[in-house]
C-alpha positions, 0 to 999 in steps of 0.5 A: 740304478743298476750294478754290474750284472749282465742284463738281458732286457729288450725293452724298457716302458717309461713314463715320461714326466717323474719326480727328480728325473724325466723318462729321457734322462733315465734311459740315458743312464739306462743306456749306458749299460744296455745300449741296444734297449728298445724304449716306449715312453708313456705319460697322461700329460694332456700337453702335447707342445709339452711331451712332444716339442721339449721332451721327445725327438722325432720318431720315438714310441710314445703311448699316451695314458690312459691306454688299454692292454690291447693298445699296450700289446700292440705297441710293445709288439711293433717296437720289439719287431723294429730292426 
């Protein structure tokens, strides 16, 4: 996944449902190298029961697909501005 280089990333925008590994699993691995990284999860799945209750914790940053560039920019700004 990532090697031992120093990374300077502020944000991961990650699909929630992926083959072989879900978005939460990916972020858990990324957090080992980037513990302060902020995350926005995205999904096009319409079964909100699965998306919200099974895979996501309360107070997550979630973007439902399809989304506009304006919506993406708004949530990116909100997440990056959170302390």
